[in-house]
PyMOL Python script that loads the backbone (N, CA, C, O; Angstrom):
from pymol import cmd

cmd.read_pdbstr("""\
ATOM      1  N   MET A   1     116.470  95.695  72.625  1.00  0.00           N
ATOM      2  CA  MET A   1     116.653  96.540  74.024  1.00  0.00           C
ATOM      3  C   MET A   1     115.707  96.342  74.717  1.00  0.00           C
ATOM      4  O   MET A   1     114.692  95.820  74.256  1.00  0.00           O
ATOM      5  N   PHE A   2     115.840  96.805  76.306  1.00  0.00           N
ATOM      6  CA  PHE A   2     115.130  96.366  76.995  1.00  0.00           C
ATOM      7  C   PHE A   2     115.111  97.556  78.120  1.00  0.00           C
ATOM      8  O   PHE A   2     116.244  98.031  78.202  1.00  0.00           O
ATOM      9  N   LEU A   3     114.107  98.248  79.093  1.00  0.00           N
ATOM     10  CA  LEU A   3     115.016  98.988  80.046  1.00  0.00           C
ATOM     11  C   LEU A   3     114.808  97.822  81.626  1.00  0.00           C
ATOM     12  O   LEU A   3     113.833  97.085  81.770  1.00  0.00           O
ATOM     13  N   GLY A   4     115.631  97.899  82.340  1.00  0.00           N
ATOM     14  CA  GLY A   4     116.039  97.360  83.511  1.00  0.00           C
ATOM     15  C   GLY A   4     116.478  98.156  84.462  1.00  0.00           C
ATOM     16  O   GLY A   4     117.017  99.253  84.312  1.00  0.00           O
ATOM     17  N   LYS A   5     116.147  97.360  85.863  1.00  0.00           N
ATOM     18  CA  LYS A   5     116.636  97.977  86.655  1.00  0.00           C
ATOM     19  C   LYS A   5     118.159  97.320  87.574  1.00  0.00           C
ATOM     20  O   LYS A   5     118.095  96.122  87.851  1.00  0.00           O
ATOM     21  N   VAL A   6     119.188  97.926  87.925  1.00  0.00           N
ATOM     22  CA  VAL A   6     120.207  97.219  88.287  1.00  0.00           C
ATOM     23  C   VAL A   6     119.806  96.730  89.556  1.00  0.00           C
ATOM     24  O   VAL A   6     119.148  97.434  90.322  1.00  0.00           O
ATOM     25  N   ILE A   7     120.168  95.528  89.843  1.00  0.00           N
ATOM     26  CA  ILE A   7     119.578  94.736  91.321  1.00  0.00           C
ATOM     27  C   ILE A   7     120.838  94.313  92.060  1.00  0.00           C
ATOM     28  O   ILE A   7     120.732  94.212  93.282  1.00  0.00           O
ATOM     29  N   GLY A   8     121.767  94.107  91.620  1.00  0.00           N
ATOM     30  CA  GLY A   8     123.161  93.692  92.172  1.00  0.00           C
ATOM     31  C   GLY A   8     124.588  93.452  90.955  1.00  0.00           C
ATOM     32  O   GLY A   8     124.471  93.691  89.753  1.00  0.00           O
ATOM     33  N   THR A   9     125.690  93.014  91.520  1.00  0.00           N
ATOM     34  CA  THR A   9     126.981  92.661  91.122  1.00  0.00           C
ATOM     35  C   THR A   9     126.962  91.476  91.134  1.00  0.00           C
ATOM     36  O   THR A   9     126.482  90.821  92.059  1.00  0.00           O
ATOM     37  N   VAL A  10     127.620  90.871  89.839  1.00  0.00           N
ATOM     38  CA  VAL A  10     128.540  89.532  89.661  1.00  0.00           C
ATOM     39  C   VAL A  10     130.100  90.026  90.153  1.00  0.00           C
ATOM     40  O   VAL A  10     130.636  91.115  89.949  1.00  0.00           O
ATOM     41  N   TRP A  11     130.565  88.990  90.781  1.00  0.00           N
ATOM     42  CA  TRP A  11     131.792  88.911  91.154  1.00  0.00           C
ATOM     43  C   TRP A  11     132.442  87.969  90.519  1.00  0.00           C
ATOM     44  O   TRP A  11     132.139  86.812  90.809  1.00  0.00           O
ATOM     45  N   SER A  12     133.371  88.174  89.614  1.00  0.00           N
ATOM     46  CA  SER A  12     134.178  87.400  89.063  1.00  0.00           C
ATOM     47  C   SER A  12     136.110  87.338  89.250  1.00  0.00           C
ATOM     48  O   SER A  12     136.757  88.049  88.481  1.00  0.00           O
ATOM     49  N   THR A  13     136.682  86.677  90.036  1.00  0.00           N
ATOM     50  CA  THR A  13     138.171  87.274  89.921  1.00  0.00           C
ATOM     51  C   THR A  13     139.166  86.268  88.755  1.00  0.00           C
ATOM     52  O   THR A  13     140.389  86.175  88.647  1.00  0.00           O
ATOM     53  N   ARG A  14     138.094  85.634  88.019  1.00  0.00           N
ATOM     54  CA  ARG A  14     138.980  84.613  86.635  1.00  0.00           C
ATOM     55  C   ARG A  14     137.915  84.653  85.754  1.00  0.00           C
ATOM     56  O   ARG A  14     136.746  84.294  85.893  1.00  0.00           O
ATOM     57  N   LYS A  15     138.631  85.250  84.632  1.00  0.00           N
ATOM     58  CA  LYS A  15     137.718  85.161  83.396  1.00  0.00           C
ATOM     59  C   LYS A  15     138.258  85.363  82.155  1.00  0.00           C
ATOM     60  O   LYS A  15     139.487  85.293  82.141  1.00  0.00           O
ATOM     61  N   ASP A  16     137.641  85.629  80.946  1.00  0.00           N
ATOM     62  CA  ASP A  16     138.160  85.370  79.686  1.00  0.00           C
ATOM     63  C   ASP A  16     139.408  86.448  80.013  1.00  0.00           C
ATOM     64  O   ASP A  16     139.391  87.237  80.957  1.00  0.00           O
ATOM     65  N   GLU A  17     140.262  86.343  79.242  1.00  0.00           N
ATOM     66  CA  GLU A  17     141.382  88.085  79.318  1.00  0.00           C
ATOM     67  C   GLU A  17     140.508  88.994  78.361  1.00  0.00           C
ATOM     68  O   GLU A  17     140.661  90.185  78.634  1.00  0.00           O
ATOM     69  N   ASN A  18     139.747  88.792  77.450  1.00  0.00           N
ATOM     70  CA  ASN A  18     138.869  90.154  76.976  1.00  0.00           C
ATOM     71  C   ASN A  18     138.103  90.599  77.946  1.00  0.00           C
ATOM     72  O   ASN A  18     137.662  91.738  77.798  1.00  0.00           O
ATOM     73  N   LEU A  19     137.841  90.062  78.828  1.00  0.00           N
ATOM     74  CA  LEU A  19     136.727  90.688  80.067  1.00  0.00           C
ATOM     75  C   LEU A  19     137.269  91.062  80.803  1.00  0.00           C
ATOM     76  O   LEU A  19     136.673  91.143  81.877  1.00  0.00           O
ATOM     77  N   ILE A  20     138.704  91.535  80.773  1.00  0.00           N
ATOM     78  CA  ILE A  20     139.183  91.952  82.230  1.00  0.00           C
ATOM     79  C   ILE A  20     139.062  93.400  82.619  1.00  0.00           C
ATOM     80  O   ILE A  20     139.388  94.155  81.703  1.00  0.00           O
ATOM     81  N   GLY A  21     138.676  94.001  83.747  1.00  0.00           N
ATOM     82  CA  GLY A  21     138.060  95.383  83.784  1.00  0.00           C
ATOM     83  C   GLY A  21     136.832  95.319  83.252  1.00  0.00           C
ATOM     84  O   GLY A  21     136.439  96.407  82.833  1.00  0.00           O
ATOM     85  N   ALA A  22     136.223  94.582  83.146  1.00  0.00           N
ATOM     86  CA  ALA A  22     134.710  94.609  83.058  1.00  0.00           C
ATOM     87  C   ALA A  22     133.727  94.585  84.462  1.00  0.00           C
ATOM     88  O   ALA A  22     133.972  94.113  85.572  1.00  0.00           O
ATOM     89  N   LYS A  23     132.772  95.142  84.057  1.00  0.00           N
ATOM     90  CA  LYS A  23     132.149  95.140  85.362  1.00  0.00           C
ATOM     91  C   LYS A  23     130.671  94.143  85.198  1.00  0.00           C
ATOM     92  O   LYS A  23     129.701  94.500  84.529  1.00  0.00           O
ATOM     93  N   PHE A  24     130.729  93.259  85.718  1.00  0.00           N
ATOM     94  CA  PHE A  24     128.926  92.572  85.549  1.00  0.00           C
ATOM     95  C   PHE A  24     128.297  92.788  86.469  1.00  0.00           C
ATOM     96  O   PHE A  24     128.668  92.637  87.633  1.00  0.00           O
ATOM     97  N   LEU A  25     126.860  93.316  85.968  1.00  0.00           N
ATOM     98  CA  LEU A  25     125.933  94.027  86.759  1.00  0.00           C
ATOM     99  C   LEU A  25     124.268  92.934  86.386  1.00  0.00           C
ATOM    100  O   LEU A  25     123.899  92.412  85.334  1.00  0.00           O
ATOM    101  N   ILE A  26     123.607  92.955  87.818  1.00  0.00           N
ATOM    102  CA  ILE A  26     122.540  91.824  87.708  1.00  0.00           C
ATOM    103  C   ILE A  26     121.417  92.982  87.096  1.00  0.00           C
ATOM    104  O   ILE A  26     121.218  93.928  87.858  1.00  0.00           O
ATOM    105  N   VAL A  27     120.680  92.994  85.818  1.00  0.00           N
ATOM    106  CA  VAL A  27     119.556  93.444  85.785  1.00  0.00           C
ATOM    107  C   VAL A  27     118.430  93.182  85.849  1.00  0.00           C
ATOM    108  O   VAL A  27     118.273  92.160  85.181  1.00  0.00           O
ATOM    109  N   ARG A  28     117.139  93.632  86.436  1.00  0.00           N
ATOM    110  CA  ARG A  28     115.910  93.039  86.323  1.00  0.00           C
ATOM    111  C   ARG A  28     115.326  93.701  85.200  1.00  0.00           C
ATOM    112  O   ARG A  28     115.669  94.867  85.007  1.00  0.00           O
ATOM    113  N   HIS A  29     114.442  93.125  84.366  1.00  0.00           N
ATOM    114  CA  HIS A  29     113.501  94.219  83.270  1.00  0.00           C
ATOM    115  C   HIS A  29     112.724  94.443  83.936  1.00  0.00           C
ATOM    116  O   HIS A  29     112.500  93.868  85.001  1.00  0.00           O
ATOM    117  N   LEU A  30     111.903  95.679  83.283  1.00  0.00           N
ATOM    118  CA  LEU A  30     110.897  96.596  83.938  1.00  0.00           C
ATOM    119  C   LEU A  30     109.914  96.644  82.760  1.00  0.00           C
ATOM    120  O   LEU A  30     110.198  96.675  81.563  1.00  0.00           O
ATOM    121  N   ASP A  31     108.611  96.645  83.379  1.00  0.00           N
ATOM    122  CA  ASP A  31     107.660  97.132  82.472  1.00  0.00           C
ATOM    123  C   ASP A  31     107.368  98.939  82.347  1.00  0.00           C
ATOM    124  O   ASP A  31     107.800  99.780  83.136  1.00  0.00           O
ATOM    125  N   LEU A  32     106.684  99.144  81.362  1.00  0.00           N
ATOM    126  CA  LEU A  32     106.434 100.441  81.362  1.00  0.00           C
ATOM    127  C   LEU A  32     106.075 101.259  82.413  1.00  0.00           C
ATOM    128  O   LEU A  32     106.245 102.474  82.312  1.00  0.00           O
ATOM    129  N   GLU A  33     105.663 100.830  83.284  1.00  0.00           N
ATOM    130  CA  GLU A  33     104.859 101.467  84.835  1.00  0.00           C
ATOM    131  C   GLU A  33     106.388 101.099  85.572  1.00  0.00           C
ATOM    132  O   GLU A  33     106.489 101.296  86.783  1.00  0.00           O
ATOM    133  N   MET A  34     107.448 100.614  84.879  1.00  0.00           N
ATOM    134  CA  MET A  34     108.831 100.489  85.778  1.00  0.00           C
ATOM    135  C   MET A  34     108.849  99.567  87.141  1.00  0.00           C
ATOM    136  O   MET A  34     109.600  99.585  88.117  1.00  0.00           O
ATOM    137  N   LYS A  35     107.520  98.617  86.747  1.00  0.00           N
ATOM    138  CA  LYS A  35     107.616  97.356  87.699  1.00  0.00           C
ATOM    139  C   LYS A  35     108.292  96.631  87.341  1.00  0.00           C
ATOM    140  O   LYS A  35     108.269  96.367  86.139  1.00  0.00           O
ATOM    141  N   GLU A  36     109.395  95.833  88.381  1.00  0.00           N
ATOM    142  CA  GLU A  36     110.030  94.809  88.266  1.00  0.00           C
ATOM    143  C   GLU A  36     109.285  93.527  87.559  1.00  0.00           C
ATOM    144  O   GLU A  36     108.198  93.165  88.011  1.00  0.00           O
ATOM    145  N   LYS A  37     109.870  92.856  86.464  1.00  0.00           N
ATOM    146  CA  LYS A  37     109.264  91.577  86.155  1.00  0.00           C
ATOM    147  C   LYS A  37     110.190  90.346  86.763  1.00  0.00           C
ATOM    148  O   LYS A  37     111.005  90.655  87.632  1.00  0.00           O
ATOM    149  N   ASP A  38     110.115  89.204  86.416  1.00  0.00           N
ATOM    150  CA  ASP A  38     110.424  87.963  86.917  1.00  0.00           C
ATOM    151  C   ASP A  38     111.602  88.131  86.324  1.00  0.00           C
ATOM    152  O   ASP A  38     112.545  88.011  87.105  1.00  0.00           O
ATOM    153  N   ASN A  39     111.951  88.419  84.966  1.00  0.00           N
ATOM    154  CA  ASN A  39     113.344  87.698  84.594  1.00  0.00           C
ATOM    155  C   ASN A  39     114.235  89.015  84.575  1.00  0.00           C
ATOM    156  O   ASN A  39     113.909  90.200  84.641  1.00  0.00           O
ATOM    157  N   PHE A  40     115.625  88.319  84.447  1.00  0.00           N
ATOM    158  CA  PHE A  40     117.175  89.298  84.830  1.00  0.00           C
ATOM    159  C   PHE A  40     118.131  88.639  83.784  1.00  0.00           C
ATOM    160  O   PHE A  40     118.088  87.510  83.296  1.00  0.00           O
ATOM    161  N   VAL A  41     119.120  89.801  83.553  1.00  0.00           N
ATOM    162  CA  VAL A  41     120.051  89.259  82.565  1.00  0.00           C
ATOM    163  C   VAL A  41     121.382  90.010  83.648  1.00  0.00           C
ATOM    164  O   VAL A  41     121.389  90.978  84.409  1.00  0.00           O
ATOM    165  N   VAL A  42     122.372  89.035  83.253  1.00  0.00           N
ATOM    166  CA  VAL A  42     123.883  89.797  83.583  1.00  0.00           C
ATOM    167  C   VAL A  42     124.479  90.457  82.691  1.00  0.00           C
ATOM    168  O   VAL A  42     124.806  89.682  81.793  1.00  0.00           O
ATOM    169  N   ALA A  43     124.903  91.879  82.400  1.00  0.00           N
ATOM    170  CA  ALA A  43     124.878  92.141  81.543  1.00  0.00           C
ATOM    171  C   ALA A  43     126.310  93.043  81.893  1.00  0.00           C
ATOM    172  O   ALA A  43     126.487  93.270  83.090  1.00  0.00           O
ATOM    173  N   VAL A  44     127.244  93.520  81.019  1.00  0.00           N
ATOM    174  CA  VAL A  44     128.586  94.085  80.823  1.00  0.00           C
ATOM    175  C   VAL A  44     128.201  95.679  81.362  1.00  0.00           C
ATOM    176  O   VAL A  44     127.367  96.288  80.693  1.00  0.00           O
ATOM    177  N   ASP A  45     128.601  96.129  82.162  1.00  0.00           N
ATOM    178  CA  ASP A  45     128.638  97.880  82.083  1.00  0.00           C
ATOM    179  C   ASP A  45     129.423  99.067  81.428  1.00  0.00           C
ATOM    180  O   ASP A  45     130.293  99.760  81.956  1.00  0.00           O
ATOM    181  N   SER A  46     128.992  99.132  80.341  1.00  0.00           N
ATOM    182  CA  SER A  46     129.501 100.530  79.612  1.00  0.00           C
ATOM    183  C   SER A  46     129.300 101.387  80.078  1.00  0.00           C
ATOM    184  O   SER A  46     129.973 102.168  79.405  1.00  0.00           O
ATOM    185  N   VAL A  47     128.642 102.196  81.120  1.00  0.00           N
ATOM    186  CA  VAL A  47     128.409 103.607  81.356  1.00  0.00           C
ATOM    187  C   VAL A  47     128.650 103.887  82.953  1.00  0.00           C
ATOM    188  O   VAL A  47     128.645 104.989  83.501  1.00  0.00           O
ATOM    189  N   GLY A  48     128.824 102.830  83.453  1.00  0.00           N
ATOM    190  CA  GLY A  48     129.360 103.303  84.760  1.00  0.00           C
ATOM    191  C   GLY A  48     127.942 103.230  85.868  1.00  0.00           C
ATOM    192  O   GLY A  48     127.804 104.022  86.799  1.00  0.00           O
ATOM    193  N   ALA A  49     127.252 102.451  85.641  1.00  0.00           N
ATOM    194  CA  ALA A  49     125.769 102.275  86.237  1.00  0.00           C
ATOM    195  C   ALA A  49     126.017 101.730  87.346  1.00  0.00           C
ATOM    196  O   ALA A  49     127.008 101.016  87.501  1.00  0.00           O
ATOM    197  N   GLY A  50     125.011 102.025  88.447  1.00  0.00           N
ATOM    198  CA  GLY A  50     124.955 101.496  89.507  1.00  0.00           C
ATOM    199  C   GLY A  50     123.873 100.798  90.281  1.00  0.00           C
ATOM    200  O   GLY A  50     122.768 100.893  89.746  1.00  0.00           O
ATOM    201  N   GLU A  51     123.908 100.179  91.310  1.00  0.00           N
ATOM    202  CA  GLU A  51     122.618  99.755  91.996  1.00  0.00           C
ATOM    203  C   GLU A  51     121.344 100.276  92.271  1.00  0.00           C
ATOM    204  O   GLU A  51     121.139 100.822  93.355  1.00  0.00           O
ATOM    205  N   GLY A  52     120.403 100.168  91.362  1.00  0.00           N
ATOM    206  CA  GLY A  52     119.000 100.797  91.738  1.00  0.00           C
ATOM    207  C   GLY A  52     118.923 101.431  90.831  1.00  0.00           C
ATOM    208  O   GLY A  52     117.730 101.673  90.649  1.00  0.00           O
ATOM    209  N   GLU A  53     119.797 102.084  89.761  1.00  0.00           N
ATOM    210  CA  GLU A  53     119.570 102.753  88.199  1.00  0.00           C
ATOM    211  C   GLU A  53     118.990 102.216  87.391  1.00  0.00           C
ATOM    212  O   GLU A  53     119.549 101.181  87.027  1.00  0.00           O
ATOM    213  N   THR A  54     117.808 102.499  86.759  1.00  0.00           N
ATOM    214  CA  THR A  54     117.075 102.390  85.761  1.00  0.00           C
ATOM    215  C   THR A  54     118.175 102.518  84.089  1.00  0.00           C
ATOM    216  O   THR A  54     118.421 103.560  83.482  1.00  0.00           O
ATOM    217  N   VAL A  55     118.521 101.461  83.817  1.00  0.00           N
ATOM    218  CA  VAL A  55     119.531 101.418  82.470  1.00  0.00           C
ATOM    219  C   VAL A  55     118.605 101.069  81.201  1.00  0.00           C
ATOM    220  O   VAL A  55     117.407 100.791  81.246  1.00  0.00           O
ATOM    221  N   LEU A  56     119.432 101.145  80.044  1.00  0.00           N
ATOM    222  CA  LEU A  56     118.865 100.787  78.613  1.00  0.00           C
ATOM    223  C   LEU A  56     119.700  99.443  78.182  1.00  0.00           C
ATOM    224  O   LEU A  56     120.647  99.691  77.434  1.00  0.00           O
ATOM    225  N   VAL A  57     119.500  97.946  78.551  1.00  0.00           N
ATOM    226  CA  VAL A  57     120.304  97.112  77.584  1.00  0.00           C
ATOM    227  C   VAL A  57     119.912  96.771  76.624  1.00  0.00           C
ATOM    228  O   VAL A  57     118.715  96.611  76.389  1.00  0.00           O
ATOM    229  N   ALA A  58     121.130  96.514  75.587  1.00  0.00           N
ATOM    230  CA  ALA A  58     121.066  95.636  74.521  1.00  0.00           C
ATOM    231  C   ALA A  58     121.959  94.128  74.718  1.00  0.00           C
ATOM    232  O   ALA A  58     122.976  93.778  75.316  1.00  0.00           O
ATOM    233  N   THR A  59     120.764  93.389  73.700  1.00  0.00           N
ATOM    234  CA  THR A  59     121.342  92.015  74.086  1.00  0.00           C
ATOM    235  C   THR A  59     121.636  91.586  72.410  1.00  0.00           C
ATOM    236  O   THR A  59     121.483  92.342  71.451  1.00  0.00           O
ATOM    237  N   GLY A  60     122.133  90.045  72.367  1.00  0.00           N
ATOM    238  CA  GLY A  60     122.757  89.529  70.973  1.00  0.00           C
ATOM    239  C   GLY A  60     123.933  90.378  70.584  1.00  0.00           C
ATOM    240  O   GLY A  60     124.753  91.040  71.220  1.00  0.00           O
ATOM    241  N   SER A  61     123.688  90.080  69.090  1.00  0.00           N
ATOM    242  CA  SER A  61     124.764  90.880  68.869  1.00  0.00           C
ATOM    243  C   SER A  61     125.136  92.512  68.436  1.00  0.00           C
ATOM    244  O   SER A  61     126.161  92.906  67.879  1.00  0.00           O
ATOM    245  N   SER A  62     124.349  93.047  68.735  1.00  0.00           N
ATOM    246  CA  SER A  62     124.294  94.525  69.155  1.00  0.00           C
ATOM    247  C   SER A  62     124.916  94.596  70.618  1.00  0.00           C
ATOM    248  O   SER A  62     125.591  95.618  70.742  1.00  0.00           O
ATOM    249  N   SER A  63     124.891  93.973  71.520  1.00  0.00           N
ATOM    250  CA  SER A  63     125.706  93.958  72.440  1.00  0.00           C
ATOM    251  C   SER A  63     127.201  94.111  72.640  1.00  0.00           C
ATOM    252  O   SER A  63     127.872  94.357  73.642  1.00  0.00           O
ATOM    253  N   ARG A  64     127.535  93.872  71.271  1.00  0.00           N
ATOM    254  CA  ARG A  64     129.213  93.859  70.994  1.00  0.00           C
ATOM    255  C   ARG A  64     129.445  94.997  70.212  1.00  0.00           C
ATOM    256  O   ARG A  64     130.481  95.069  69.551  1.00  0.00           O
ATOM    257  N   GLN A  65     128.247  96.291  70.198  1.00  0.00           N
ATOM    258  CA  GLN A  65     128.444  97.731  69.428  1.00  0.00           C
ATOM    259  C   GLN A  65     128.841  98.776  70.310  1.00  0.00           C
ATOM    260  O   GLN A  65     128.640  99.965  70.062  1.00  0.00           O
ATOM    261  N   THR A  66     129.312  98.418  71.173  1.00  0.00           N
ATOM    262  CA  THR A  66     129.788  99.467  71.862  1.00  0.00           C
ATOM    263  C   THR A  66     131.376  99.362  71.826  1.00  0.00           C
ATOM    264  O   THR A  66     132.008  98.440  71.311  1.00  0.00           O
ATOM    265  N   SER A  67     131.956 100.592  72.536  1.00  0.00           N
ATOM    266  CA  SER A  67     133.352 100.892  72.497  1.00  0.00           C
ATOM    267  C   SER A  67     134.254  99.506  73.563  1.00  0.00           C
ATOM    268  O   SER A  67     135.136  98.758  73.140  1.00  0.00           O
ATOM    269  N   PHE A  68     133.797  99.524  74.676  1.00  0.00           N
ATOM    270  CA  PHE A  68     134.119  98.553  75.218  1.00  0.00           C
ATOM    271  C   PHE A  68     133.899  97.036  74.850  1.00  0.00           C
ATOM    272  O   PHE A  68     134.649  96.076  75.029  1.00  0.00           O
ATOM    273  N   THR A  69     132.587  97.110  74.258  1.00  0.00           N
ATOM    274  CA  THR A  69     132.357  95.624  74.325  1.00  0.00           C
ATOM    275  C   THR A  69     132.526  94.596  72.894  1.00  0.00           C
ATOM    276  O   THR A  69     132.156  93.464  72.581  1.00  0.00           O
ATOM    277  N   GLN A  70     133.408  95.851  72.167  1.00  0.00           N
ATOM    278  CA  GLN A  70     133.204  95.376  70.500  1.00  0.00           C
ATOM    279  C   GLN A  70     134.043  94.186  70.543  1.00  0.00           C
ATOM    280  O   GLN A  70     134.934  93.993  71.371  1.00  0.00           O
ATOM    281  N   ASN A  71     133.640  93.251  69.422  1.00  0.00           N
ATOM    282  CA  ASN A  71     134.693  92.008  69.788  1.00  0.00           C
ATOM    283  C   ASN A  71     134.920  91.182  70.508  1.00  0.00           C
ATOM    284  O   ASN A  71     135.651  90.255  70.161  1.00  0.00           O
ATOM    285  N   LYS A  72     134.182  91.263  72.169  1.00  0.00           N
ATOM    286  CA  LYS A  72     134.242  90.634  73.048  1.00  0.00           C
ATOM    287  C   LYS A  72     133.166  89.574  73.063  1.00  0.00           C
ATOM    288  O   LYS A  72     132.190  89.692  72.322  1.00  0.00           O
ATOM    289  N   PRO A  73     133.342  88.259  74.102  1.00  0.00           N
ATOM    290  CA  PRO A  73     132.376  87.600  74.484  1.00  0.00           C
ATOM    291  C   PRO A  73     130.968  88.110  75.462  1.00  0.00           C
ATOM    292  O   PRO A  73     130.791  87.821  76.645  1.00  0.00           O
ATOM    293  N   VAL A  74     130.190  88.823  74.709  1.00  0.00           N
ATOM    294  CA  VAL A  74     129.240  89.669  75.485  1.00  0.00           C
ATOM    295  C   VAL A  74     127.831  89.295  74.695  1.00  0.00           C
ATOM    296  O   VAL A  74     127.703  89.007  73.505  1.00  0.00           O
ATOM    297  N   ASP A  75     127.005  89.370  75.530  1.00  0.00           N
ATOM    298  CA  ASP A  75     125.759  88.819  74.937  1.00  0.00           C
ATOM    299  C   ASP A  75     124.789  90.166  75.887  1.00  0.00           C
ATOM    300  O   ASP A  75     123.621  90.210  75.501  1.00  0.00           O
ATOM    301  N   ALA A  76     124.982  90.756  76.528  1.00  0.00           N
ATOM    302  CA  ALA A  76     124.333  92.085  77.240  1.00  0.00           C
ATOM    303  C   ALA A  76     125.148  92.922  77.841  1.00  0.00           C
ATOM    304  O   ALA A  76     126.055  92.750  78.656  1.00  0.00           O
ATOM    305  N   VAL A  77     124.595  94.084  77.204  1.00  0.00           N
ATOM    306  CA  VAL A  77     125.480  94.935  77.752  1.00  0.00           C
ATOM    307  C   VAL A  77     124.280  96.579  77.883  1.00  0.00           C
ATOM    308  O   VAL A  77     123.505  97.109  77.087  1.00  0.00           O
ATOM    309  N   ILE A  78     124.757  96.921  79.475  1.00  0.00           N
ATOM    310  CA  ILE A  78     124.190  98.314  79.789  1.00  0.00           C
ATOM    311  C   ILE A  78     124.906  99.350  79.010  1.00  0.00           C
ATOM    312  O   ILE A  78     126.128  99.500  78.979  1.00  0.00           O
ATOM    313  N   MET A  79     123.921 100.122  78.321  1.00  0.00           N
ATOM    314  CA  MET A  79     124.714 101.140  77.108  1.00  0.00           C
ATOM    315  C   MET A  79     123.791 102.421  77.387  1.00  0.00           C
ATOM    316  O   MET A  79     123.805 103.279  76.504  1.00  0.00           O
ATOM    317  N   ALA A  80     123.176 102.594  78.254  1.00  0.00           N
ATOM    318  CA  ALA A  80     122.756 103.963  79.099  1.00  0.00           C
ATOM    319  C   ALA A  80     121.862 103.983  80.460  1.00  0.00           C
ATOM    320  O   ALA A  80     121.247 103.090  81.044  1.00  0.00           O
ATOM    321  N   ILE A  81     122.015 105.141  80.681  1.00  0.00           N
ATOM    322  CA  ILE A  81     121.670 105.334  82.090  1.00  0.00           C
ATOM    323  C   ILE A  81     120.151 106.186  81.887  1.00  0.00           C
ATOM    324  O   ILE A  81     120.092 107.316  81.402  1.00  0.00           O
ATOM    325  N   VAL A  82     119.191 105.554  82.269  1.00  0.00           N
ATOM    326  CA  VAL A  82     117.747 106.496  81.912  1.00  0.00           C
ATOM    327  C   VAL A  82     117.836 107.474  83.144  1.00  0.00           C
ATOM    328  O   VAL A  82     118.036 107.282  84.343  1.00  0.00           O
ATOM    329  N   ASP A  83     117.637 108.459  82.475  1.00  0.00           N
ATOM    330  CA  ASP A  83     117.123 109.728  83.077  1.00  0.00           C
ATOM    331  C   ASP A  83     115.410 109.976  83.571  1.00  0.00           C
ATOM    332  O   ASP A  83     114.879 110.186  84.662  1.00  0.00           O
ATOM    333  N   LYS A  84     115.073 109.880  82.648  1.00  0.00           N
ATOM    334  CA  LYS A  84     113.751 109.935  82.484  1.00  0.00           C
ATOM    335  C   LYS A  84     112.472 109.107  80.953  1.00  0.00           C
ATOM    336  O   LYS A  84     112.303 109.100  79.734  1.00  0.00           O
ATOM    337  N   LEU A  85     112.223 108.857  81.542  1.00  0.00           N
ATOM    338  CA  LEU A  85     110.554 107.578  80.683  1.00  0.00           C
ATOM    339  C   LEU A  85     109.491 108.780  80.497  1.00  0.00           C
ATOM    340  O   LEU A  85     109.239 109.447  81.501  1.00  0.00           O
ATOM    341  N   ASP A  86     108.899 109.078  79.372  1.00  0.00           N
ATOM    342  CA  ASP A  86     107.905 109.817  78.720  1.00  0.00           C
ATOM    343  C   ASP A  86     106.799 108.935  78.280  1.00  0.00           C
ATOM    344  O   ASP A  86     106.418 109.224  77.146  1.00  0.00           O
ATOM    345  N   VAL A  87     106.198 107.996  78.802  1.00  0.00           N
ATOM    346  CA  VAL A  87     104.867 107.275  78.190  1.00  0.00           C
ATOM    347  C   VAL A  87     103.588 107.771  78.419  1.00  0.00           C
ATOM    348  O   VAL A  87     103.218 108.065  79.556  1.00  0.00           O
ATOM    349  N   PRO A  88     102.530 107.948  76.950  1.00  0.00           N
ATOM    350  CA  PRO A  88     101.578 109.030  77.750  1.00  0.00           C
ATOM    351  C   PRO A  88     100.433 107.958  78.546  1.00  0.00           C
ATOM    352  O   PRO A  88     100.480 106.728  78.575  1.00  0.00           O
ATOM    353  N   LEU A  89      99.715 108.598  78.981  1.00  0.00           N
ATOM    354  CA  LEU A  89      98.801 107.872  80.212  1.00  0.00           C
ATOM    355  C   LEU A  89      98.008 106.904  79.153  1.00  0.00           C
ATOM    356  O   LEU A  89      98.118 105.681  79.062  1.00  0.00           O
ATOM    357  N   LYS A  90      97.261 107.691  78.454  1.00  0.00           N
ATOM    358  CA  LYS A  90      96.537 106.879  77.339  1.00  0.00           C
ATOM    359  C   LYS A  90      97.409 105.441  77.014  1.00  0.00           C
ATOM    360  O   LYS A  90      96.871 104.334  76.980  1.00  0.00           O
ATOM    361  N   ASP A  91      98.678 105.656  76.811  1.00  0.00           N
ATOM    362  CA  ASP A  91      99.078 104.027  75.844  1.00  0.00           C
ATOM    363  C   ASP A  91      99.277 102.924  77.574  1.00  0.00           C
ATOM    364  O   ASP A  91      99.374 101.697  77.579  1.00  0.00           O
ATOM    365  N   LEU A  92      99.287 103.688  78.646  1.00  0.00           N
ATOM    366  CA  LEU A  92      99.666 102.857  79.855  1.00  0.00           C
ATOM    367  C   LEU A  92      97.953 102.177  80.172  1.00  0.00           C
ATOM    368  O   LEU A  92      97.712 101.157  80.819  1.00  0.00           O
ATOM    369  N   LEU A  93      97.044 102.996  79.571  1.00  0.00           N
ATOM    370  CA  LEU A  93      95.511 102.548  80.220  1.00  0.00           C
ATOM    371  C   LEU A  93      95.228 101.239  78.988  1.00  0.00           C
ATOM    372  O   LEU A  93      94.807 100.171  79.433  1.00  0.00           O
ATOM    373  N   LYS A  94      95.385 101.319  77.997  1.00  0.00           N
ATOM    374  CA  LYS A  94      95.158 100.351  76.559  1.00  0.00           C
ATOM    375  C   LYS A  94      95.344  99.127  77.001  1.00  0.00           C
ATOM    376  O   LYS A  94      94.612  98.210  76.630  1.00  0.00           O
ATOM    377  N   LYS A  95      96.695  98.890  78.146  1.00  0.00           N
ATOM    378  CA  LYS A  95      97.065  97.630  78.375  1.00  0.00           C
ATOM    379  C   LYS A  95      96.143  96.999  79.461  1.00  0.00           C
ATOM    380  O   LYS A  95      95.994  95.788  79.617  1.00  0.00           O
ATOM    381  N   LYS A  96      95.581  97.920  80.145  1.00  0.00           N
ATOM    382  CA  LYS A  96      94.468  97.365  81.222  1.00  0.00           C
ATOM    383  C   LYS A  96      93.458  96.683  80.546  1.00  0.00           C
ATOM    384  O   LYS A  96      92.522  96.187  81.173  1.00  0.00           O
TER     385      LYS A  96
END
""", "prot")
cmd.dss("prot")
cmd.show_as("cartoon", "prot")
cmd.util.cbc("prot")
cmd.orient("prot")
């Protein structure tokens, strides 16, 4: 799992029939200081996330464990919208 920020949407008029109704969002990885990293992923949205929101993303076989993505050809899923992140300051300072 990783923290990310929704930065865009992928529109697809033709897709596998198992993915009809799926919303694809572009999610950029975040570090613990909520700064955007260079890498990103296209993830299926299972919780109604929107652009600019901080989300929790599962990848790999775990991404097929939500009620919407079960047994579907998915490698990344947004499974939570993050309301708050608590990281002790001492842990952030260790990184520097």
